[in-house]
C-alpha positions as CSV (number, residue, x, y, z in Angstrom):
1,X,-47.7,89.0,197.2
2,X,-47.2,87.1,193.8
3,X,-50.3,84.6,192.6
4,X,-50.3,82.7,189.6
5,X,-52.9,81.5,187.3
6,X,-52.7,79.4,184.4
7,X,-55.0,82.1,182.0
8,X,-55.6,85.4,181.4
9,X,-59.2,85.5,181.9
10,X,-58.3,83.7,185.4
11,X,-55.7,85.7,186.1
12,X,-57.9,89.2,185.6
13,X,-60.9,87.4,187.7
14,X,-58.2,86.7,190.9
15,X,-57.0,90.5,190.3
16,X,-60.7,92.0,190.5
17,X,-61.3,89.8,193.4
18,X,-58.4,91.0,195.4
19,X,-59.4,94.3,194.7
20,X,-63.3,93.9,195.9
21,X,-62.1,91.8,199.6
22,X,-59.5,93.2,200.4
23,X,-59.7,96.8,199.4
24,X,-56.2,97.1,197.9
25,X,-55.5,100.0,195.6
26,X,-51.9,98.4,194.0
27,X,-53.1,95.1,192.7
28,X,-51.1,94.5,189.0
29,X,-51.8,92.1,186.8
30,X,-48.7,90.5,184.7
31,X,-49.8,88.6,181.3
32,X,-48.3,89.2,177.8
33,X,-50.3,92.3,176.9
34,X,-47.8,94.2,179.5
35,X,-44.5,95.6,177.7
36,X,-41.4,94.1,179.9
37,X,-40.3,97.8,180.4
38,X,-44.0,97.9,182.2
39,X,-43.3,95.0,184.1
40,X,-40.2,96.0,185.9
41,X,-41.4,99.2,186.9
42,X,-45.0,98.0,188.2
43,X,-43.1,95.1,189.9
44,X,-41.3,97.4,192.5
45,X,-44.6,99.5,193.8
46,X,-47.1,96.8,193.7
47,X,-48.6,95.1,196.8
48,X,-50.0,92.6,194.8
49,X,-49.2,91.1,191.4
50,X,-51.6,88.3,189.6
51,X,-49.6,86.8,186.7
52,X,-49.7,84.1,184.5
53,X,-46.5,81.8,185.0
54,X,-45.1,82.3,181.8
55,X,-44.7,85.9,181.9
56,X,-42.8,85.4,185.2
57,X,-40.5,82.7,183.8
58,X,-39.9,84.9,181.1
59,X,-38.6,87.8,183.6
60,X,-36.7,85.4,186.1
61,X,-34.7,84.1,182.9
62,X,-33.9,87.7,181.4
63,X,-33.1,89.1,185.2
64,X,-35.7,91.7,184.9
65,X,-36.3,91.7,188.6
66,X,-35.6,89.4,191.4
67,X,-38.1,87.1,193.6
68,X,-36.2,88.0,197.0
69,X,-38.4,90.7,198.6
70,X,-42.0,88.3,197.3
71,X,-43.3,87.1,201.0
72,X,-45.6,84.8,199.3
73,X,-46.3,83.0,196.4
74,X,-49.9,81.4,195.9
75,X,-50.2,78.8,192.8
76,X,-53.3,78.6,191.5
77,X,-54.2,75.0,189.6
78,X,-51.2,73.7,191.7
79,X,-51.8,70.6,189.6
80,X,-50.0,72.1,187.0
81,X,-46.8,71.8,188.6
82,X,-45.6,68.8,186.5
83,X,-42.9,68.4,183.7
84,X,-42.0,71.5,182.0
85,X,-44.5,73.6,182.8
86,X,-43.0,77.0,184.5
87,X,-44.8,76.5,188.3
88,X,-41.6,73.9,189.3
89,X,-39.1,76.6,187.9
90,X,-40.8,79.4,189.8
91,X,-40.7,77.8,193.0
92,X,-37.0,76.4,192.7
93,X,-36.2,80.4,192.0
94,X,-37.9,81.7,194.7
95,X,-36.9,79.3,197.1
96,X,-33.1,80.3,196.3
97,X,-33.5,84.0,196.0
98,X,-35.9,84.7,199.5
99,X,-34.6,84.6,202.9
100,X,-38.1,83.6,204.2
101,X,-39.8,81.8,201.7
102,X,-43.8,80.7,201.7
103,X,-45.4,79.0,199.3
104,X,-49.4,78.1,199.1
105,X,-50.6,75.7,196.4
106,X,-54.2,75.5,195.6
107,X,-55.9,72.8,193.8
108,X,-59.3,71.2,193.6
109,X,-57.8,68.5,191.6
110,X,-54.6,66.9,192.6
111,X,-54.8,63.9,190.6
112,X,-55.5,60.1,191.1
113,X,-51.8,59.0,190.9
114,X,-49.7,59.0,193.9
115,X,-46.4,59.3,191.9
116,X,-47.7,62.2,190.0
117,X,-49.2,64.1,193.6
118,X,-45.9,63.3,195.0
119,X,-44.2,65.2,192.2
120,X,-46.5,68.1,192.3
121,X,-45.7,68.4,196.5
122,X,-41.5,67.8,195.8
123,X,-41.8,70.2,192.7
124,X,-43.5,73.1,195.2
125,X,-41.9,72.7,198.1
126,X,-44.6,71.9,200.1
127,X,-44.2,70.8,203.7
128,X,-47.8,70.2,205.3
129,X,-51.0,69.1,203.2
130,X,-54.8,70.7,204.1
131,X,-57.6,68.5,202.9
132,X,-61.1,69.3,202.5
133,X,-63.8,67.6,200.7
134,X,-67.8,68.7,200.2
135,X,-68.7,67.2,203.6
136,X,-66.3,69.3,206.1
137,X,-68.2,72.2,208.1
138,X,-65.8,74.7,207.2
139,X,-66.7,74.4,203.5
140,X,-70.4,73.2,203.8
141,X,-71.5,76.7,204.2
142,X,-69.7,77.8,201.2
143,X,-71.1,75.6,198.5
144,X,-74.7,74.4,197.5
145,X,-74.5,71.8,195.9
146,X,-74.6,69.5,192.6
147,X,-77.3,67.1,191.5
148,X,-75.5,64.7,189.3
149,X,-76.9,62.8,186.8
150,X,-75.8,60.0,184.2
151,X,-77.8,59.5,180.9
152,X,-76.9,56.7,178.3
153,X,-78.3,57.6,174.7
154,X,-78.1,54.8,172.1
155,X,-76.2,55.3,168.8
156,X,-78.2,55.3,165.6
157,X,-78.1,51.3,164.3
158,X,-77.6,52.9,160.6
159,X,-73.6,54.1,161.8
160,X,-72.9,50.6,162.1
161,X,-71.2,50.0,159.0
162,X,-68.6,52.8,159.5
163,X,-68.3,51.2,162.8
164,X,-67.5,47.8,160.9
165,X,-65.0,49.6,158.0
166,X,-62.7,51.5,160.4
167,X,-62.3,48.5,162.5
168,X,-61.3,46.0,159.4
169,X,-58.9,48.7,158.4
170,X,-57.4,48.6,162.0
171,X,-57.2,44.6,162.1
172,X,-55.5,44.7,158.9
173,X,-52.7,46.9,160.2
174,X,-52.4,45.3,163.3
175,X,-51.5,41.7,161.3
176,X,-48.9,43.3,159.4
177,X,-47.4,44.5,162.6
178,X,-47.8,41.0,163.7
179,X,-46.2,39.9,160.5
180,X,-43.3,42.4,161.4
181,X,-43.1,40.7,164.8
182,X,-44.2,43.3,166.9
183,X,-46.4,42.4,169.4
184,X,-50.2,44.0,169.3
185,X,-52.8,41.9,170.5
186,X,-56.5,42.5,169.3
187,X,-58.0,44.7,172.0
188,X,-54.9,46.9,171.7
189,X,-56.2,50.6,172.9
190,X,-54.3,54.1,171.6
191,X,-52.3,54.1,175.2
192,X,-50.6,50.4,174.1
193,X,-50.3,52.1,170.8
194,X,-48.2,54.9,171.9
195,X,-46.2,52.7,174.4
196,X,-45.1,50.0,171.4
197,X,-43.9,52.9,169.1
198,X,-41.9,54.3,171.9
199,X,-40.4,51.5,172.1
200,X,-40.0,50.8,168.6
201,X,-38.4,54.6,168.0
202,X,-36.0,53.6,171.1
203,X,-34.9,50.5,169.2
204,X,-34.1,52.6,165.9
205,X,-31.7,54.1,167.8
206,X,-29.4,51.3,168.1
207,X,-30.6,49.7,164.5
208,X,-32.1,51.6,161.5
209,X,-34.1,48.3,160.1
210,X,-36.4,48.7,157.1
211,X,-38.9,46.6,159.6
212,X,-38.7,49.3,162.3
213,X,-39.9,52.1,160.2
214,X,-42.7,49.9,158.6
215,X,-43.8,49.3,161.9
216,X,-43.7,52.8,163.1
217,X,-45.9,54.0,160.1
218,X,-48.6,51.2,160.9
219,X,-48.6,52.7,164.2
220,X,-49.2,55.9,163.1
221,X,-51.7,54.7,160.6
222,X,-53.3,52.9,163.8
223,X,-53.7,55.9,165.9
224,X,-55.2,57.5,163.0
225,X,-58.2,54.7,163.1
226,X,-58.9,54.6,166.9
227,X,-58.8,58.5,167.0
228,X,-61.3,58.2,163.9
229,X,-63.3,55.0,166.3
230,X,-63.7,57.4,169.2
231,X,-65.0,60.6,167.2
232,X,-67.5,58.2,165.5
233,X,-68.6,56.8,169.3
234,X,-68.6,59.6,171.2
235,X,-68.7,62.7,169.4
236,X,-70.7,62.3,166.0
237,X,-70.7,62.3,162.5
238,X,-70.2,66.0,161.6
239,X,-66.9,66.1,163.9
240,X,-65.7,62.7,162.3
241,X,-66.2,64.1,159.0
242,X,-64.2,67.0,159.9
243,X,-61.4,64.6,160.9
244,X,-62.0,62.7,157.5
245,X,-61.1,66.2,155.8
246,X,-58.3,67.1,157.8
247,X,-56.8,63.9,156.9
248,X,-57.2,64.5,153.0
249,X,-55.9,68.0,153.0
250,X,-52.7,67.4,155.3
251,X,-51.9,63.8,153.5
252,X,-48.1,63.9,153.9
253,X,-46.8,60.9,155.7
254,X,-47.0,57.4,154.5
255,X,-49.0,56.2,157.4
256,X,-51.9,59.1,156.1
257,X,-51.5,58.6,152.0
258,X,-51.7,54.6,152.8
259,X,-54.7,55.4,154.9
260,X,-56.1,57.5,151.7
261,X,-55.8,54.3,149.6
262,X,-57.1,52.2,152.0
263,X,-60.7,51.0,150.5
264,X,-61.9,50.4,153.7
265,X,-60.9,54.0,155.2
266,X,-62.3,55.4,151.7
267,X,-65.2,53.7,152.3
268,X,-66.0,55.0,155.9
269,X,-65.7,58.5,154.5
270,X,-68.3,57.7,151.7
271,X,-70.6,56.5,154.1
272,X,-70.2,59.3,156.9
273,X,-71.0,62.0,153.9
274,X,-73.8,60.2,152.6
275,X,-75.2,59.8,156.0
276,X,-74.4,62.8,157.9
277,X,-76.9,65.1,157.0
278,X,-79.5,62.1,157.5
279,X,-79.2,61.3,161.1
280,X,-79.6,63.2,164.3
281,X,-77.2,62.9,166.7
282,X,-78.8,61.4,169.8
283,X,-76.6,63.5,172.6
284,X,-77.4,66.8,170.1
285,X,-81.1,66.1,170.7
286,X,-80.6,65.2,174.3
287,X,-78.6,68.6,174.9
288,X,-82.1,69.9,172.9
289,X,-84.4,68.7,175.5
290,X,-82.6,69.8,179.0
291,X,-82.1,73.2,177.9
292,X,-85.6,73.3,177.2
293,X,-86.4,72.2,179.8
294,X,-83.5,73.6,182.5
295,X,-82.7,77.1,181.2
296,X,-85.6,79.9,181.6
297,X,-86.0,82.6,183.7
298,X,-82.3,83.9,183.7
299,X,-80.4,80.6,184.5
300,X,-77.2,79.5,182.5
301,X,-76.0,76.4,181.6
302,X,-72.1,75.6,180.5
303,X,-71.8,72.4,177.8
304,X,-68.3,71.1,177.6
305,X,-66.8,68.7,175.2
306,X,-63.5,68.0,174.0
307,X,-63.7,69.1,170.4
308,X,-64.1,72.1,169.0
309,X,-65.6,70.7,165.8
310,X,-68.1,69.3,168.1
311,X,-68.4,72.8,170.3
312,X,-68.7,74.2,166.4
313,X,-71.8,72.1,165.5
314,X,-73.5,72.4,168.9
315,X,-73.5,76.1,168.7
316,X,-75.3,75.8,165.2
317,X,-77.9,73.7,166.4
318,X,-78.4,75.0,169.6
319,X,-78.8,78.6,168.8
320,X,-82.1,77.3,166.4
321,X,-83.6,77.5,169.9
322,X,-86.0,79.8,171.3
323,X,-84.5,81.8,174.3
324,X,-81.3,79.7,174.0
325,X,-78.4,82.3,173.3
326,X,-75.3,80.0,172.7
327,X,-71.7,81.2,172.2
328,X,-68.2,78.8,171.9
329,X,-65.3,79.5,174.0
330,X,-62.4,77.8,173.3
331,X,-58.7,78.9,173.6
332,X,-55.9,79.6,170.6
333,X,-54.7,77.2,168.3
334,X,-51.7,76.4,166.5
335,X,-52.3,73.5,164.9
336,X,-55.7,73.7,163.7
337,X,-55.4,76.4,160.7
338,X,-59.0,76.3,159.4
339,X,-59.6,77.5,163.5
340,X,-57.5,79.7,165.1
341,X,-59.5,79.0,168.1
342,X,-59.9,82.9,170.0
343,X,-57.8,85.0,171.5
344,X,-57.9,85.2,175.1
345,X,-59.0,89.0,174.7
346,X,-62.1,87.6,172.7
347,X,-62.3,85.0,175.7
348,X,-63.2,87.8,177.8
349,X,-65.3,89.6,176.4
350,X,-67.5,85.8,175.9
351,X,-67.3,85.5,179.4
352,X,-68.2,89.0,180.2
353,X,-71.3,88.6,177.6
354,X,-72.6,85.3,179.6
355,X,-72.0,86.9,183.4
356,X,-73.9,89.8,182.1
357,X,-76.8,87.3,180.9
358,X,-76.4,88.4,177.1
359,X,-75.8,84.9,176.5
360,X,-77.3,82.0,178.4
361,X,-75.2,79.2,177.1
362,X,-71.6,78.6,176.7
363,X,-70.0,75.5,174.7
364,X,-66.6,75.1,176.1
365,X,-63.8,73.2,175.5
366,X,-61.3,72.6,178.1
367,X,-60.0,76.2,178.5
368,X,-63.3,76.6,180.1
369,X,-63.0,74.3,182.4
370,X,-59.8,75.1,185.0
371,X,-61.1,78.0,188.0
372,X,-63.2,80.2,186.2
373,X,-66.0,81.4,188.9
374,X,-69.1,82.0,186.5
375,X,-71.9,82.8,189.5
376,X,-75.1,81.4,188.9
377,X,-74.2,78.8,186.4
378,X,-77.4,76.0,187.0
379,X,-76.1,73.5,184.7
380,X,-73.2,71.7,183.6
381,X,-73.3,69.2,180.8
382,X,-70.7,66.7,180.0
383,X,-70.6,65.8,176.2
384,X,-68.6,62.8,176.8
385,X,-66.8,61.7,180.2
386,X,-63.5,62.8,179.8
387,X,-61.0,59.4,181.3
388,X,-59.4,62.6,183.6
389,X,-60.5,62.8,187.3
390,X,-59.3,66.2,187.1
391,X,-61.5,67.4,184.3
392,X,-64.3,65.7,185.6
393,X,-63.8,67.5,189.0
394,X,-63.3,70.6,187.1
395,X,-65.9,70.7,184.6
396,X,-68.5,70.0,187.8
397,X,-67.2,72.3,189.7
398,X,-68.5,75.2,187.3
399,X,-72.0,74.7,189.2
400,X,-73.4,75.0,192.6
401,X,-71.5,77.6,193.2
402,X,-74.0,80.6,194.5
403,X,-76.9,78.1,194.4
404,X,-77.6,74.4,193.8
405,X,-76.4,73.4,190.7
406,X,-77.2,69.9,188.3
407,X,-74.7,68.2,186.4
408,X,-75.5,66.0,183.5
409,X,-73.3,63.4,182.0
410,X,-73.9,61.8,178.5
411,X,-72.7,58.2,177.9
412,X,-73.1,56.7,174.7
413,X,-74.1,52.8,175.5
414,X,-71.4,50.2,174.5
415,X,-68.7,52.4,173.5
416,X,-65.4,54.5,174.4
417,X,-67.7,56.9,176.6
418,X,-68.5,53.7,179.5
419,X,-65.0,52.9,179.7
420,X,-64.1,56.8,180.4
421,X,-66.9,57.6,182.8
422,X,-65.2,54.1,185.3
423,X,-61.9,55.1,184.6
424,X,-62.5,58.7,185.7
425,X,-64.6,57.3,188.7
426,X,-62.0,54.9,190.0
427,X,-59.4,57.9,189.5
428,X,-61.6,60.5,191.6
429,X,-62.2,57.9,194.6
430,X,-58.2,57.2,194.3
431,X,-57.4,61.0,194.8
432,X,-59.0,61.2,197.9
433,X,-57.6,58.1,199.6
434,X,-54.1,59.6,198.5
435,X,-54.7,62.8,200.0
436,X,-56.1,61.1,203.3
437,X,-52.6,59.3,203.2
438,X,-50.2,62.4,202.3
439,X,-52.3,64.4,205.4
440,X,-51.3,62.1,207.5
441,X,-47.5,62.2,206.8
442,X,-45.2,65.0,208.4
443,X,-43.6,65.9,204.7
444,X,-39.8,66.6,205.3
445,X,-38.3,69.4,202.6
446,X,-34.7,68.4,201.6
447,X,-34.5,72.5,200.4
448,X,-32.2,75.0,202.6
449,X,-32.8,78.3,202.1
450,X,-30.3,79.4,205.1
451,X,-28.2,81.8,203.8
452,X,-24.2,81.3,204.6
453,X,-21.2,83.2,203.5
454,X,-20.4,81.0,200.3
455,X,-24.3,81.6,199.1
456,X,-24.6,85.1,200.1
457,X,-21.8,86.5,197.8
458,X,-23.1,87.8,194.9
459,X,-21.6,86.0,191.4
460,X,-20.8,87.7,188.3
461,X,-23.8,87.9,186.4
462,X,-23.0,86.9,182.5
463,X,-25.1,87.6,180.0
464,X,-26.2,85.9,176.5
465,X,-28.6,86.9,173.8
466,X,-31.4,84.5,173.0
467,X,-33.5,84.4,170.5
468,X,-37.4,85.3,171.7
469,X,-38.2,81.9,170.4
470,X,-36.3,79.6,172.4
471,X,-36.3,81.6,176.0
472,X,-38.9,79.2,177.3
473,X,-36.7,76.2,176.9
474,X,-35.1,74.2,179.3
475,X,-31.3,75.4,178.0
476,X,-32.2,78.9,179.3
477,X,-33.5,77.2,182.8
478,X,-30.3,75.6,183.2
479,X,-28.1,78.2,181.9
480,X,-29.8,80.1,184.9
481,X,-28.1,77.7,187.3
482,X,-24.7,78.9,186.4
483,X,-25.8,82.4,186.4
484,X,-25.7,83.3,182.8
485,X,-29.0,85.9,182.3
486,X,-30.6,85.2,178.6
487,X,-31.7,88.8,176.9
488,X,-34.1,87.9,174.4
489,X,-33.9,89.0,171.1
490,X,-35.5,87.8,167.4
491,X,-32.2,86.4,165.6
492,X,-32.0,86.4,162.1
493,X,-29.2,83.5,162.3
494,X,-29.0,81.1,165.1
495,X,-30.7,80.8,168.4
496,X,-27.8,81.9,171.0
497,X,-25.2,84.9,170.8
498,X,-22.5,84.5,173.2
499,X,-20.2,87.5,171.9
500,X,-19.7,89.1,169.1
501,X,-17.3,86.5,167.5
502,X,-19.8,83.1,168.9
């Protein structure tokens, strides 16, 4: 049996559950920390393997072992089976290699988009769907319920000048876009800007117009400004100032250089600098109040926020509260040079401290949303609503497991928070409607796994050397379709070695 899970902490959690529940000795964990040579040996002896999909993906590409003797593959957090995520590739290879393949896909949040749900169904070769909600009789005994509270806060009046200056900088660039003949409505969203950018990039392939390059630079600046306004409204001045500092230190593009020469943008930075230590964040103050009221006598809480800067500031503020012991729980980062995040080893250590009660509050980003079973979480706080129904369900599901839990969603009045809240609520309702419809439809799977004389004859394998950095690319997957096996190696020159001469 092969079970796939999205993160190393989740893999370890599942392996431990199998050992405790099934009393099976040969349960092995495959993650990037285990050598390929060790994985090959363990593959042939284990009864159950729990792995991250990236490891299995790379081992298949390198022909380290076959999936033909696997009786069942379980995909946890199955909604991930979209795009280039390895789930779809692994499912496809399994269906080709196994004589009697069996797939079980699990998710609490498949999403509110019918096309995406259908894509997951097709990518994982699903033939039957079982839908369960909290009200179903076979679910009720295992959940304790969640009391949800939506708390609205008002932003300080003092931040209005910052918002005004950012809006002026934004409107100036929208006007320039219109003069270039690029349509941009007054209430344009980040999504709209990304679509306009995509259209411009497509037009650039046909015509190398200076106006198009100018338009792309203006759109990039607008996206930066939209992000700054979102941080101001939903996160607060500390996170906004951290963003301004990164913009100042990474001023390489024409768009960013233009912003740093913009009077309005510079004024927004100065105003933020002057106010950041003078104004209390209303969301942070509410969180302090909730923790004092709810966390005592070995109770635990998780606070979710979208941004690491917000998480860092919250840890700093909350550790000053009596009886509150806080740690940050975030993922790894390759982009942010000032904050490398946490290794998966460190993540496991933090989770263990939380489980033991050495820490009673975690401040987590999205890495803490998926799947982790942490017993006894009494309170979950959303620092902000998220527009994704999947992430909303995942966040909420961290409580209400061993006992009745409470979820509090903080919403800043008259801001993007309210739009995000209503958006995710609408999508979640739509998701259940879609799933009920799918439940009543007999799904047909086009895949034929019956072996014929033609496909049972083993084709000759061809081996090429691939630079380790290219192993996860779509090219290596396509090569495997032609029975070309990729052997990873750190190459000094080039990405592929086909022979000694090429």
